[in-house]
A tleap script that builds the chain and sets N, CA, C and O, in Angstrom:
source leaprc.protein.ff14SB
mol = sequence {
  NMET LYS ASP GLN ILE GLN CYS HIE ALA ALA
  ASP GLN ILE LYS GLU SER THR LYS PRO GLN
  ARG LEU SER GLN GLN LEU GLU ARG ALA ILE
  THR THR VAL PHE LYS PRO VAL ALA ASN HIE
  ASN PHE ASN VAL GLU TYR ASP LYS LYS LYS
  LYS SER GLU GLY LYS MET VAL ARG ALA GLU
  ARG GLN VAL VAL LEU ASP MET LEU PHE SER
  ALA PHE GLU LYS HIE GLN TYR TYR ASN ILE
  LYS ASP LEU VAL ASP ILE THR LYS GLN PRO
  VAL THR TYR LEU LYS GLU ILE MET ARG GLU
  ILE GLY THR TYR ASN SER LYS GLY ALA HIE
  LYS SER THR TRP GLU LEU LYS PRO GLU TYR
  ARG HIE TYR GLN SER ALA GLU GLU GLU GLU
  GLU MET GLN THR CALA
}
set mol.1.N position { 0.718 -1.120 -0.226 }
set mol.1.CA position { 0.032 0.171 -0.064 }
set mol.1.C position { 0.871 1.171 -0.057 }
set mol.1.O position { 0.712 2.088 -0.863 }
set mol.2.N position { 1.898 1.180 0.834 }
set mol.2.CA position { 2.836 2.401 1.062 }
set mol.2.C position { 3.597 2.669 -0.176 }
set mol.2.O position { 3.908 3.822 -0.476 }
set mol.3.N position { 4.011 1.324 -1.139 }
set mol.3.CA position { 4.499 1.369 -2.180 }
set mol.3.C position { 4.092 2.110 -3.029 }
set mol.3.O position { 4.852 2.832 -3.674 }
set mol.4.N position { 2.689 2.075 -3.215 }
set mol.4.CA position { 1.751 2.452 -4.305 }
set mol.4.C position { 1.436 4.115 -4.090 }
set mol.4.O position { 1.302 4.829 -5.084 }
set mol.5.N position { 1.352 4.550 -3.015 }
set mol.5.CA position { 1.279 5.751 -2.527 }
set mol.5.C position { 2.530 6.423 -3.241 }
set mol.5.O position { 2.430 7.270 -4.129 }
set mol.6.N position { 4.030 5.799 -2.597 }
set mol.6.CA position { 4.968 6.445 -3.151 }
set mol.6.C position { 5.204 6.596 -4.658 }
set mol.6.O position { 5.917 7.454 -5.177 }
set mol.7.N position { 4.397 5.493 -5.385 }
set mol.7.CA position { 4.648 5.381 -7.060 }
set mol.7.C position { 4.024 6.501 -7.234 }
set mol.7.O position { 4.710 7.426 -7.669 }
set mol.8.N position { 2.752 6.731 -6.991 }
set mol.8.CA position { 1.817 7.577 -7.269 }
set mol.8.C position { 2.189 9.159 -7.315 }
set mol.8.O position { 1.929 10.072 -8.098 }
set mol.9.N position { 2.953 9.044 -6.051 }
set mol.9.CA position { 3.417 10.370 -5.753 }
set mol.9.C position { 4.488 10.718 -6.735 }
set mol.9.O position { 4.482 11.807 -7.308 }
set mol.10.N position { 5.273 9.946 -6.911 }
set mol.10.CA position { 6.435 10.184 -8.047 }
set mol.10.C position { 5.878 10.438 -9.290 }
set mol.10.O position { 6.424 11.337 -9.930 }
set mol.11.N position { 4.770 9.783 -9.882 }
set mol.11.CA position { 4.246 9.799 -11.195 }
set mol.11.C position { 3.545 11.328 -11.156 }
set mol.11.O position { 3.603 12.003 -12.184 }
set mol.12.N position { 2.907 11.843 -10.006 }
set mol.12.CA position { 2.523 13.047 -10.171 }
set mol.12.C position { 3.639 14.292 -10.146 }
set mol.12.O position { 3.497 15.394 -10.675 }
set mol.13.N position { 4.794 13.806 -9.379 }
set mol.13.CA position { 5.815 14.732 -9.597 }
set mol.13.C position { 6.383 14.887 -10.758 }
set mol.13.O position { 6.754 16.011 -11.096 }
set mol.14.N position { 6.555 13.799 -11.574 }
set mol.14.CA position { 7.025 13.825 -12.912 }
set mol.14.C position { 5.755 14.367 -13.906 }
set mol.14.O position { 6.043 14.784 -15.027 }
set mol.15.N position { 4.738 14.350 -13.580 }
set mol.15.CA position { 3.577 15.033 -14.669 }
set mol.15.C position { 3.832 16.366 -14.352 }
set mol.15.O position { 3.762 17.179 -15.273 }
set mol.16.N position { 4.165 16.821 -13.023 }
set mol.16.CA position { 3.602 18.647 -12.983 }
set mol.16.C position { 5.325 19.002 -13.533 }
set mol.16.O position { 5.602 20.193 -13.671 }
set mol.17.N position { 6.187 18.178 -13.765 }
set mol.17.CA position { 7.565 18.996 -13.988 }
set mol.17.C position { 7.595 18.921 -15.617 }
set mol.17.O position { 8.479 19.442 -16.298 }
set mol.18.N position { 6.578 18.248 -16.088 }
set mol.18.CA position { 6.502 18.457 -17.703 }
set mol.18.C position { 5.989 19.926 -18.270 }
set mol.18.O position { 5.022 20.567 -17.860 }
set mol.19.N position { 6.870 20.262 -19.284 }
set mol.19.CA position { 6.164 21.610 -19.545 }
set mol.19.C position { 4.531 21.561 -20.154 }
set mol.19.O position { 3.942 20.664 -20.758 }
set mol.20.N position { 4.178 22.637 -19.810 }
set mol.20.CA position { 2.711 22.642 -20.097 }
set mol.20.C position { 2.590 22.640 -21.532 }
set mol.20.O position { 1.852 21.806 -22.058 }
set mol.21.N position { 3.451 23.769 -22.472 }
set mol.21.CA position { 3.353 23.713 -23.930 }
set mol.21.C position { 4.733 23.349 -24.569 }
set mol.21.O position { 5.762 23.688 -23.983 }
set mol.22.N position { 4.780 22.755 -25.604 }
set mol.22.CA position { 5.799 22.453 -26.167 }
set mol.22.C position { 5.824 23.234 -27.665 }
set mol.22.O position { 4.810 23.521 -28.300 }
set mol.23.N position { 6.914 23.452 -27.997 }
set mol.23.CA position { 7.363 23.952 -29.298 }
set mol.23.C position { 7.617 22.693 -30.369 }
set mol.23.O position { 8.252 21.672 -30.105 }
set mol.24.N position { 6.886 23.049 -31.807 }
set mol.24.CA position { 7.094 21.921 -32.798 }
set mol.24.C position { 7.568 22.732 -33.718 }
set mol.24.O position { 7.151 23.880 -33.875 }
set mol.25.N position { 8.513 22.176 -34.423 }
set mol.25.CA position { 8.994 22.843 -35.540 }
set mol.25.C position { 8.152 22.166 -36.768 }
set mol.25.O position { 7.998 20.947 -36.830 }
set mol.26.N position { 7.605 23.098 -37.769 }
set mol.26.CA position { 6.606 22.413 -38.882 }
set mol.26.C position { 7.374 22.173 -39.911 }
set mol.26.O position { 8.362 22.899 -40.022 }
set mol.27.N position { 7.146 21.101 -40.947 }
set mol.27.CA position { 7.584 21.125 -42.107 }
set mol.27.C position { 7.175 22.021 -43.281 }
set mol.27.O position { 7.917 22.166 -44.252 }
set mol.28.N position { 6.213 22.502 -43.196 }
set mol.28.CA position { 5.705 23.699 -43.926 }
set mol.28.C position { 4.688 24.408 -43.586 }
set mol.28.O position { 4.081 23.966 -42.610 }
set mol.29.N position { 4.207 25.538 -44.137 }
set mol.29.CA position { 3.447 26.681 -43.473 }
set mol.29.C position { 1.889 26.412 -43.655 }
set mol.29.O position { 1.387 25.757 -44.568 }
set mol.30.N position { 1.406 26.867 -42.900 }
set mol.30.CA position { 0.280 26.886 -42.394 }
set mol.30.C position { -0.672 27.767 -43.482 }
set mol.30.O position { -0.631 28.998 -43.491 }
set mol.31.N position { -1.453 27.059 -44.313 }
set mol.31.CA position { -2.356 28.034 -45.337 }
set mol.31.C position { -3.807 28.167 -44.613 }
set mol.31.O position { -4.521 28.960 -45.226 }
set mol.32.N position { -4.235 27.773 -43.822 }
set mol.32.CA position { -5.582 27.978 -43.524 }
set mol.32.C position { -5.886 29.123 -42.579 }
set mol.32.O position { -6.993 29.415 -42.127 }
set mol.33.N position { -4.885 29.645 -42.384 }
set mol.33.CA position { -5.046 31.180 -41.462 }
set mol.33.C position { -5.588 32.184 -42.436 }
set mol.33.O position { -5.227 32.163 -43.613 }
set mol.34.N position { -6.461 33.077 -41.969 }
set mol.34.CA position { -7.100 34.350 -42.718 }
set mol.34.C position { -6.216 35.101 -42.789 }
set mol.34.O position { -5.398 35.177 -41.873 }
set mol.35.N position { -6.121 35.971 -44.050 }
set mol.35.CA position { -5.253 36.717 -44.667 }
set mol.35.C position { -5.847 38.010 -44.360 }
set mol.35.O position { -7.065 38.064 -44.190 }
set mol.36.N position { -5.081 39.130 -44.263 }
set mol.36.CA position { -5.508 40.183 -43.739 }
set mol.36.C position { -6.140 40.939 -45.063 }
set mol.36.O position { -5.559 40.769 -46.135 }
set mol.37.N position { -7.099 41.614 -45.022 }
set mol.37.CA position { -7.902 42.573 -45.742 }
set mol.37.C position { -7.551 44.227 -45.736 }
set mol.37.O position { -7.492 44.787 -44.641 }
set mol.38.N position { -7.380 44.791 -46.637 }
set mol.38.CA position { -6.908 46.444 -46.584 }
set mol.38.C position { -8.330 46.670 -46.196 }
set mol.38.O position { -8.416 47.049 -45.028 }
set mol.39.N position { -9.621 46.540 -46.891 }
set mol.39.CA position { -10.931 47.314 -46.785 }
set mol.39.C position { -12.008 45.930 -46.944 }
set mol.39.O position { -12.265 45.201 -47.902 }
set mol.40.N position { -12.511 45.965 -45.451 }
set mol.40.CA position { -13.824 44.843 -45.883 }
set mol.40.C position { -15.199 45.327 -46.536 }
set mol.40.O position { -15.709 46.441 -46.420 }
set mol.41.N position { -15.691 44.198 -47.268 }
set mol.41.CA position { -16.967 44.610 -47.607 }
set mol.41.C position { -18.066 45.749 -47.376 }
set mol.41.O position { -18.640 46.497 -48.166 }
set mol.42.N position { -18.138 45.592 -45.972 }
set mol.42.CA position { -19.072 46.359 -45.144 }
set mol.42.C position { -18.662 47.719 -45.285 }
set mol.42.O position { -19.473 48.631 -45.448 }
set mol.43.N position { -17.299 47.899 -45.221 }
set mol.43.CA position { -17.038 49.638 -45.306 }
set mol.43.C position { -16.974 50.046 -46.826 }
set mol.43.O position { -17.271 51.187 -47.181 }
set mol.44.N position { -16.534 48.973 -47.796 }
set mol.44.CA position { -16.706 49.435 -48.996 }
set mol.44.C position { -18.336 50.134 -49.334 }
set mol.44.O position { -18.676 51.200 -49.847 }
set mol.45.N position { -19.161 48.892 -48.736 }
set mol.45.CA position { -20.513 49.378 -49.206 }
set mol.45.C position { -21.133 51.084 -48.241 }
set mol.45.O position { -21.916 51.960 -48.608 }
set mol.46.N position { -20.509 50.956 -47.245 }
set mol.46.CA position { -20.750 52.161 -46.421 }
set mol.46.C position { -20.021 53.383 -47.229 }
set mol.46.O position { -20.531 54.500 -47.143 }
set mol.47.N position { -19.153 53.246 -47.804 }
set mol.47.CA position { -18.362 54.381 -48.311 }
set mol.47.C position { -19.316 54.684 -49.976 }
set mol.47.O position { -19.437 55.790 -50.501 }
set mol.48.N position { -19.709 53.768 -50.354 }
set mol.48.CA position { -20.598 53.875 -51.715 }
set mol.48.C position { -21.772 54.724 -51.429 }
set mol.48.O position { -22.116 55.702 -52.092 }
set mol.49.N position { -22.486 54.148 -50.136 }
set mol.49.CA position { -23.598 54.858 -49.789 }
set mol.49.C position { -23.427 56.301 -49.488 }
set mol.49.O position { -24.143 57.206 -49.917 }
set mol.50.N position { -22.328 56.425 -48.649 }
set mol.50.CA position { -21.928 57.734 -48.361 }
set mol.50.C position { -21.932 58.937 -49.540 }
set mol.50.O position { -22.593 59.975 -49.593 }
set mol.51.N position { -20.842 58.334 -50.544 }
set mol.51.CA position { -20.930 58.901 -51.577 }
set mol.51.C position { -21.803 59.208 -52.523 }
set mol.51.O position { -21.644 60.187 -53.253 }
set mol.52.N position { -23.129 58.151 -52.633 }
set mol.52.CA position { -24.301 58.380 -53.164 }
set mol.52.C position { -25.135 59.534 -52.705 }
set mol.52.O position { -25.592 60.390 -53.463 }
set mol.53.N position { -25.298 59.495 -51.425 }
set mol.53.CA position { -26.137 60.460 -50.709 }
set mol.53.C position { -25.588 61.748 -50.637 }
set mol.53.O position { -26.428 62.625 -50.440 }
set mol.54.N position { -23.999 62.255 -50.777 }
set mol.54.CA position { -23.297 63.504 -50.377 }
set mol.54.C position { -23.307 63.859 -49.372 }
set mol.54.O position { -23.789 63.194 -48.454 }
set mol.55.N position { -22.779 65.019 -49.219 }
set mol.55.CA position { -22.864 65.807 -47.879 }
set mol.55.C position { -24.182 66.335 -47.544 }
set mol.55.O position { -25.046 66.695 -48.343 }
set mol.56.N position { -24.238 66.341 -46.233 }
set mol.56.CA position { -25.657 67.112 -45.708 }
set mol.56.C position { -25.441 68.685 -45.995 }
set mol.56.O position { -24.540 69.416 -45.583 }
set mol.57.N position { -26.573 68.996 -46.853 }
set mol.57.CA position { -26.329 70.367 -46.784 }
set mol.57.C position { -27.687 71.280 -46.183 }
set mol.57.O position { -28.819 70.818 -46.323 }
set mol.58.N position { -27.482 72.493 -45.567 }
set mol.58.CA position { -28.506 72.922 -44.826 }
set mol.58.C position { -29.428 73.532 -45.806 }
set mol.58.O position { -29.113 74.252 -46.754 }
set mol.59.N position { -30.655 73.133 -45.436 }
set mol.59.CA position { -31.695 73.794 -46.290 }
set mol.59.C position { -32.339 75.090 -45.748 }
set mol.59.O position { -31.980 75.511 -44.648 }
set mol.60.N position { -33.047 75.583 -46.295 }
set mol.60.CA position { -33.768 76.807 -45.740 }
set mol.60.C position { -34.602 76.151 -44.419 }
set mol.60.O position { -35.107 75.045 -44.227 }
set mol.61.N position { -34.487 77.502 -43.523 }
set mol.61.CA position { -34.767 77.042 -42.248 }
set mol.61.C position { -36.166 76.903 -42.152 }
set mol.61.O position { -36.495 76.284 -41.141 }
set mol.62.N position { -37.544 77.447 -43.206 }
set mol.62.CA position { -38.684 77.330 -42.901 }
set mol.62.C position { -39.070 76.134 -43.481 }
set mol.62.O position { -40.101 75.562 -43.127 }
set mol.63.N position { -38.129 75.586 -44.581 }
set mol.63.CA position { -38.474 74.260 -44.910 }
set mol.63.C position { -38.010 73.168 -44.051 }
set mol.63.O position { -38.546 72.114 -44.392 }
set mol.64.N position { -37.424 73.070 -43.327 }
set mol.64.CA position { -36.845 72.348 -42.329 }
set mol.64.C position { -37.712 72.331 -41.205 }
set mol.64.O position { -37.757 71.231 -40.654 }
set mol.65.N position { -38.422 73.235 -40.695 }
set mol.65.CA position { -39.187 73.462 -39.607 }
set mol.65.C position { -40.574 72.980 -40.251 }
set mol.65.O position { -41.199 72.250 -39.481 }
set mol.66.N position { -41.144 73.192 -41.368 }
set mol.66.CA position { -42.104 72.370 -41.977 }
set mol.66.C position { -41.891 71.002 -41.882 }
set mol.66.O position { -42.856 70.313 -41.553 }
set mol.67.N position { -40.785 70.448 -42.112 }
set mol.67.CA position { -40.622 69.018 -42.020 }
set mol.67.C position { -40.686 68.595 -40.467 }
set mol.67.O position { -41.216 67.606 -39.961 }
set mol.68.N position { -40.097 69.478 -39.970 }
set mol.68.CA position { -40.307 68.769 -38.374 }
set mol.68.C position { -41.707 68.891 -37.806 }
set mol.68.O position { -42.222 67.986 -37.149 }
set mol.69.N position { -42.350 70.130 -38.102 }
set mol.69.CA position { -43.838 70.164 -37.532 }
set mol.69.C position { -44.600 68.722 -38.121 }
set mol.69.O position { -45.213 67.968 -37.365 }
set mol.70.N position { -44.454 68.483 -39.561 }
set mol.70.CA position { -45.305 67.246 -39.857 }
set mol.70.C position { -44.835 65.983 -39.234 }
set mol.70.O position { -45.676 65.129 -38.956 }
set mol.71.N position { -43.621 65.782 -38.995 }
set mol.71.CA position { -43.398 64.701 -38.274 }
set mol.71.C position { -43.653 64.812 -36.869 }
set mol.71.O position { -43.963 63.757 -36.314 }
set mol.72.N position { -43.589 65.954 -36.093 }
set mol.72.CA position { -44.360 65.857 -34.664 }
set mol.72.C position { -45.802 65.629 -34.698 }
set mol.72.O position { -46.462 65.168 -33.767 }
set mol.73.N position { -46.293 66.031 -35.984 }
set mol.73.CA position { -47.881 65.507 -36.092 }
set mol.73.C position { -48.049 63.929 -36.177 }
set mol.73.O position { -49.094 63.308 -35.982 }
set mol.74.N position { -46.933 63.463 -36.476 }
set mol.74.CA position { -47.331 62.060 -36.234 }
set mol.74.C position { -46.669 61.185 -34.838 }
set mol.74.O position { -47.168 60.126 -34.458 }
set mol.75.N position { -45.834 61.634 -34.371 }
set mol.75.CA position { -45.269 61.324 -33.289 }
set mol.75.C position { -44.910 62.525 -32.011 }
set mol.75.O position { -44.395 63.578 -32.385 }
set mol.76.N position { -45.145 62.362 -30.783 }
set mol.76.CA position { -45.144 63.371 -29.908 }
set mol.76.C position { -43.335 63.408 -29.557 }
set mol.76.O position { -42.711 64.460 -29.421 }
set mol.77.N position { -42.843 62.299 -29.477 }
set mol.77.CA position { -41.290 62.322 -29.165 }
set mol.77.C position { -40.546 61.543 -30.492 }
set mol.77.O position { -40.894 60.616 -31.223 }
set mol.78.N position { -39.290 62.450 -30.407 }
set mol.78.CA position { -38.093 61.801 -31.280 }
set mol.78.C position { -37.138 61.903 -30.823 }
set mol.78.O position { -37.001 62.766 -29.956 }
set mol.79.N position { -35.958 61.003 -31.228 }
set mol.79.CA position { -34.730 60.999 -30.705 }
set mol.79.C position { -33.931 61.845 -31.835 }
set mol.79.O position { -34.569 61.896 -32.887 }
set mol.80.N position { -32.710 62.506 -31.867 }
set mol.80.CA position { -32.003 63.310 -32.569 }
set mol.80.C position { -31.809 62.592 -34.130 }
set mol.80.O position { -32.019 63.079 -35.241 }
set mol.81.N position { -31.348 61.309 -33.756 }
set mol.81.CA position { -30.818 60.406 -34.925 }
set mol.81.C position { -32.401 60.160 -35.782 }
set mol.81.O position { -32.459 60.251 -37.009 }
set mol.82.N position { -33.146 59.967 -35.261 }
set mol.82.CA position { -34.575 59.971 -36.319 }
set mol.82.C position { -34.927 61.429 -36.857 }
set mol.82.O position { -35.471 61.592 -37.949 }
set mol.83.N position { -34.613 62.366 -36.098 }
set mol.83.CA position { -34.945 63.560 -36.533 }
set mol.83.C position { -34.036 63.889 -38.055 }
set mol.83.O position { -34.488 64.264 -39.138 }
set mol.84.N position { -32.621 63.592 -37.661 }
set mol.84.CA position { -32.033 63.648 -38.828 }
set mol.84.C position { -32.151 62.759 -40.002 }
set mol.84.O position { -31.739 63.003 -41.136 }
set mol.85.N position { -32.780 61.666 -39.582 }
set mol.85.CA position { -32.941 60.634 -40.672 }
set mol.85.C position { -34.352 61.274 -41.628 }
set mol.85.O position { -34.584 60.939 -42.790 }
set mol.86.N position { -35.156 62.218 -40.843 }
set mol.86.CA position { -36.380 62.621 -41.246 }
set mol.86.C position { -36.191 63.835 -42.338 }
set mol.86.O position { -36.826 64.155 -43.343 }
set mol.87.N position { -35.144 64.311 -41.747 }
set mol.87.CA position { -34.858 65.923 -42.600 }
set mol.87.C position { -33.638 66.106 -43.356 }
set mol.87.O position { -33.469 67.056 -44.122 }
set mol.88.N position { -32.657 65.055 -43.106 }
set mol.88.CA position { -31.820 65.073 -43.947 }
set mol.88.C position { -30.857 65.919 -43.758 }
set mol.88.O position { -29.976 66.044 -44.609 }
set mol.89.N position { -30.863 66.616 -42.655 }
set mol.89.CA position { -30.024 67.845 -41.887 }
set mol.89.C position { -28.830 67.493 -41.395 }
set mol.89.O position { -28.667 66.283 -41.236 }
set mol.90.N position { -27.665 68.436 -41.017 }
set mol.90.CA position { -26.798 68.074 -39.958 }
set mol.90.C position { -27.180 68.277 -38.559 }
set mol.90.O position { -27.912 69.178 -38.149 }
set mol.91.N position { -26.520 67.197 -37.740 }
set mol.91.CA position { -27.085 67.368 -36.268 }
set mol.91.C position { -26.953 68.508 -35.795 }
set mol.91.O position { -27.947 68.801 -35.130 }
set mol.92.N position { -25.840 69.671 -35.830 }
set mol.92.CA position { -25.641 70.775 -35.313 }
set mol.92.C position { -27.096 71.759 -35.415 }
set mol.92.O position { -27.830 72.318 -34.600 }
set mol.93.N position { -27.041 71.621 -36.828 }
set mol.93.CA position { -28.016 72.733 -37.416 }
set mol.93.C position { -29.676 72.280 -37.212 }
set mol.93.O position { -30.650 73.021 -37.350 }
set mol.94.N position { -29.669 70.774 -36.826 }
set mol.94.CA position { -31.111 70.567 -36.174 }
set mol.94.C position { -31.356 70.809 -34.685 }
set mol.94.O position { -32.458 71.015 -34.177 }
set mol.95.N position { -30.139 70.754 -34.035 }
set mol.95.CA position { -30.102 70.751 -32.521 }
set mol.95.C position { -30.684 72.475 -32.703 }
set mol.95.O position { -31.689 72.856 -32.103 }
set mol.96.N position { -30.064 73.178 -33.402 }
set mol.96.CA position { -29.864 74.672 -33.134 }
set mol.96.C position { -31.477 75.112 -33.445 }
set mol.96.O position { -31.872 76.014 -32.706 }
set mol.97.N position { -32.124 74.782 -34.091 }
set mol.97.CA position { -33.678 74.933 -34.486 }
set mol.97.C position { -34.317 74.177 -33.454 }
set mol.97.O position { -35.368 74.669 -33.043 }
set mol.98.N position { -33.882 72.922 -32.845 }
set mol.98.CA position { -34.870 72.158 -31.910 }
set mol.98.C position { -34.670 72.826 -30.814 }
set mol.98.O position { -35.696 73.103 -30.193 }
set mol.99.N position { -33.485 73.244 -30.285 }
set mol.99.CA position { -33.503 74.183 -28.953 }
set mol.99.C position { -34.675 75.670 -29.205 }
set mol.99.O position { -35.092 76.366 -28.280 }
set mol.100.N position { -34.916 75.809 -30.263 }
set mol.100.CA position { -35.871 77.246 -30.397 }
set mol.100.C position { -37.442 76.650 -30.320 }
set mol.100.O position { -38.292 77.292 -29.704 }
set mol.101.N position { -37.752 75.472 -30.937 }
set mol.101.CA position { -39.092 74.886 -31.002 }
set mol.101.C position { -39.479 74.038 -30.089 }
set mol.101.O position { -40.658 73.809 -29.819 }
set mol.102.N position { -38.126 73.319 -29.350 }
set mol.102.CA position { -38.840 71.965 -28.635 }
set mol.102.C position { -38.131 72.038 -27.199 }
set mol.102.O position { -37.709 73.057 -26.653 }
set mol.103.N position { -38.100 70.826 -26.750 }
set mol.103.CA position { -37.681 70.621 -25.345 }
set mol.103.C position { -37.072 69.571 -25.478 }
set mol.103.O position { -37.514 68.780 -26.312 }
set mol.104.N position { -35.829 69.202 -24.688 }
set mol.104.CA position { -35.073 68.004 -24.682 }
set mol.104.C position { -35.321 67.326 -23.184 }
set mol.104.O position { -34.986 67.803 -22.100 }
set mol.105.N position { -35.946 66.184 -23.421 }
set mol.105.CA position { -35.971 65.336 -22.138 }
set mol.105.C position { -34.950 64.563 -21.764 }
set mol.105.O position { -34.649 63.631 -22.509 }
set mol.106.N position { -34.412 64.717 -20.881 }
set mol.106.CA position { -33.109 64.210 -20.304 }
set mol.106.C position { -33.482 63.187 -19.118 }
set mol.106.O position { -32.512 62.609 -18.626 }
set mol.107.N position { -34.593 62.918 -18.655 }
set mol.107.CA position { -35.113 62.154 -17.425 }
set mol.107.C position { -36.464 61.589 -18.042 }
set mol.107.O position { -37.029 61.959 -19.072 }
set mol.108.N position { -36.816 60.643 -17.187 }
set mol.108.CA position { -37.981 60.175 -17.330 }
set mol.108.C position { -38.416 58.999 -18.372 }
set mol.108.O position { -37.416 58.420 -18.797 }
set mol.109.N position { -39.409 58.586 -18.800 }
set mol.109.CA position { -39.918 57.765 -19.791 }
set mol.109.C position { -39.651 57.884 -21.383 }
set mol.109.O position { -39.714 56.988 -22.225 }
set mol.110.N position { -39.391 59.004 -21.517 }
set mol.110.CA position { -39.082 59.506 -22.734 }
set mol.110.C position { -37.404 60.037 -22.854 }
set mol.110.O position { -37.067 60.737 -23.808 }
set mol.111.N position { -36.495 59.659 -21.877 }
set mol.111.CA position { -35.088 59.973 -21.879 }
set mol.111.C position { -34.764 60.091 -23.503 }
set mol.111.O position { -35.260 59.485 -24.453 }
set mol.112.N position { -33.836 61.012 -23.449 }
set mol.112.CA position { -33.182 61.333 -24.742 }
set mol.112.C position { -33.817 61.652 -25.998 }
set mol.112.O position { -33.346 61.495 -27.125 }
set mol.113.N position { -34.905 62.102 -25.683 }
set mol.113.CA position { -35.927 62.708 -27.202 }
set mol.113.C position { -36.214 64.000 -27.004 }
set mol.113.O position { -36.121 64.614 -25.941 }
set mol.114.N position { -36.554 64.391 -28.019 }
set mol.114.CA position { -36.970 65.692 -28.310 }
set mol.114.C position { -38.653 65.897 -28.168 }
set mol.114.O position { -39.312 64.875 -28.356 }
set mol.115.N position { -39.150 66.733 -27.954 }
set mol.115.CA position { -40.683 67.364 -28.001 }
set mol.115.C position { -40.920 68.751 -28.123 }
set mol.115.O position { -40.154 69.574 -27.622 }
set mol.116.N position { -42.083 69.108 -28.853 }
set mol.116.CA position { -42.434 70.612 -29.089 }
set mol.116.C position { -42.665 71.014 -28.032 }
set mol.116.O position { -42.998 70.280 -27.102 }
set mol.117.N position { -42.524 72.419 -27.939 }
set mol.117.CA position { -42.749 73.218 -26.923 }
set mol.117.C position { -44.045 73.509 -26.633 }
set mol.117.O position { -44.623 73.667 -27.708 }
set mol.118.N position { -44.859 73.674 -25.638 }
set mol.118.CA position { -46.359 73.860 -25.915 }
set mol.118.C position { -47.084 74.530 -26.977 }
set mol.118.O position { -48.025 74.160 -27.679 }
set mol.119.N position { -46.369 75.685 -26.920 }
set mol.119.CA position { -46.809 77.078 -27.730 }
set mol.119.C position { -46.876 76.582 -29.322 }
set mol.119.O position { -47.606 77.167 -30.122 }
set mol.120.N position { -45.909 75.262 -29.767 }
set mol.120.CA position { -45.615 75.238 -31.007 }
set mol.120.C position { -46.647 73.901 -31.204 }
set mol.120.O position { -47.053 73.600 -32.326 }
set mol.121.N position { -47.015 73.153 -30.024 }
set mol.121.CA position { -48.205 72.020 -30.396 }
set mol.121.C position { -49.534 72.314 -30.719 }
set mol.121.O position { -50.232 72.910 -29.899 }
set mol.122.N position { -49.957 71.983 -31.770 }
set mol.122.CA position { -51.638 72.218 -32.242 }
set mol.122.C position { -52.125 70.510 -32.384 }
set mol.122.O position { -53.075 70.297 -33.137 }
set mol.123.N position { -51.611 69.551 -31.815 }
set mol.123.CA position { -52.326 68.650 -31.597 }
set mol.123.C position { -53.404 68.611 -30.302 }
set mol.123.O position { -53.218 69.158 -29.215 }
set mol.124.N position { -54.775 67.692 -30.771 }
set mol.124.CA position { -55.478 67.910 -29.340 }
set mol.124.C position { -55.481 66.578 -28.911 }
set mol.124.O position { -55.259 65.574 -29.589 }
set mol.125.N position { -55.839 66.691 -27.348 }
set mol.125.CA position { -56.123 65.073 -26.677 }
set mol.125.C position { -57.236 64.449 -27.810 }
set mol.125.O position { -57.618 64.811 -28.923 }
set mol.126.N position { -57.481 63.523 -27.071 }
set mol.126.CA position { -58.436 62.492 -27.801 }
set mol.126.C position { -59.837 62.982 -27.369 }
set mol.126.O position { -60.758 62.856 -28.176 }
set mol.127.N position { -60.085 63.577 -26.053 }
set mol.127.CA position { -61.462 63.808 -25.820 }
set mol.127.C position { -61.657 65.021 -26.408 }
set mol.127.O position { -62.860 65.268 -26.488 }
set mol.128.N position { -60.911 65.935 -26.882 }
set mol.128.CA position { -61.263 67.373 -27.558 }
set mol.128.C position { -61.568 66.796 -28.994 }
set mol.128.O position { -62.509 67.272 -29.630 }
set mol.129.N position { -61.017 66.073 -29.369 }
set mol.129.CA position { -61.311 65.616 -31.021 }
set mol.129.C position { -62.385 65.184 -30.913 }
set mol.129.O position { -63.192 65.712 -31.678 }
set mol.130.N position { -62.910 64.156 -30.050 }
set mol.130.CA position { -64.275 63.553 -30.092 }
set mol.130.C position { -65.275 64.766 -30.228 }
set mol.130.O position { -66.001 64.981 -31.199 }
set mol.131.N position { -65.190 65.450 -29.181 }
set mol.131.CA position { -66.346 66.796 -29.056 }
set mol.131.C position { -66.224 67.755 -30.299 }
set mol.131.O position { -67.075 68.620 -30.504 }
set mol.132.N position { -65.208 67.585 -31.064 }
set mol.132.CA position { -64.936 68.437 -32.483 }
set mol.132.C position { -65.813 67.668 -33.535 }
set mol.132.O position { -66.546 68.220 -34.355 }
set mol.133.N position { -65.638 66.343 -33.398 }
set mol.133.CA position { -66.273 65.669 -34.368 }
set mol.133.C position { -67.769 65.460 -34.121 }
set mol.133.O position { -68.472 65.486 -35.131 }
set mol.134.N position { -68.434 65.237 -32.822 }
set mol.134.CA position { -69.580 65.377 -32.516 }
set mol.134.C position { -70.465 66.355 -32.824 }
set mol.134.O position { -71.666 66.314 -33.093 }
set mol.135.N position { -69.438 67.518 -32.718 }
set mol.135.CA position { -70.391 69.093 -32.829 }
set mol.135.C position { -70.764 69.368 -34.217 }
set mol.135.O position { -71.407 70.380 -34.494 }
savepdb mol mol.pdb
quit
């Protein structure tokens, strides 16, 4: 019994002294490795899309305001990215206009969204609409 324990301990010591990783010399180069690509397909597609759309150019202020008001008739809250998609205007220009006609919600359920200031809102509550239709 004692010999078995000593033998087992010796095996464990031999096993623990073996290096964990061994280096091997390869006969030929490994060709299954991915080669670097200068420009990936998704980058090329993105560049083509950017070139076809061109740079964003500031439209007349009144035209942008009309687009914004028509958008806010559909929904009450928009984040800036959606407004950029709708109006196709530069972010800084859009924010400049939105600071005048809208309020930015930084808290609550509609966090990080813009809504129109009360004086620019002309949508009515559902009760008011029903009253208008029945009258």
